[in-house]
C-alpha positions, 0 to 999 in steps of 0.5 A, a space after each residue: 499499499 505504501 509503494 502505491 501511495 507514493 506512486 500515486 503521489 508522484 503521479 498526481 504531483 506530475 499531473 498538477 504541474 502539467 495542468 497548472 502549465 496550461 493554466 488549469 487546476 488539477 480538477 479541471 484537468 482531471 475533467 478534461 482527461 476524463 472527457 478525452 474518453 468521450 462526452 459524458 453526462 454532468 452527473 456521470 462526470 461528477 461520479 467519475 471525479 468523485 465530486 459533488 454535482 455542484 462543484 462539477 458545474 463550477 469546473 465546467 462553467 470555468 472550462 466552458 469559459 475558456 472554450 475547452 468544453 461545451 454543453 449540450 442536452 441529452 438526446 433522449 432527456 433534454 433535462 440532462 446535460 452532456 459535456 463535450 470536448 471542443 478541439 482546443 479541449 482535446 489539445 490542452 488534454 493531450 498537452 497535459 499528458 505530454 508534459 507529465 515528464 516524471 511519469 513518462 520518464 518512469 514508464 520509460 524505464 520499463 520495457 514492452 513486456 513490463 509495461 504490458 504486465 503493469 497494464 494488466 495488473 493496474 487493470 485487474 486491481 482497479 477496473 475489473 469487478 470483483 467475482 461474487 463469492 457463492 
């Protein structure tokens, strides 16, 4: 657990510095990164970022003012607001990832086989639903 905590601290620090270089807070950068995977409803984005919906509204308001995201009504329910990256938002999200030098340097020390193993382990630990026990 300690090594995981240290690793995440280094990653988060690297991410925060990279986001700041684009004049964004870490939360704004996280929102752009989450939206890089595709459009999301405001509620789903708040859940992904584990923050309150009212806080998410403020984050998206500031990103929208900078032209990095846009909102549009949901196709099936006009009350649902979907958030979509603009081309400039895509550029900034990619720039943040590219500027994460400490993280890139660490990953570059791994060979292809080790990278695949790391990916598989992280996926199994953090994204795979546990199998229910009978």
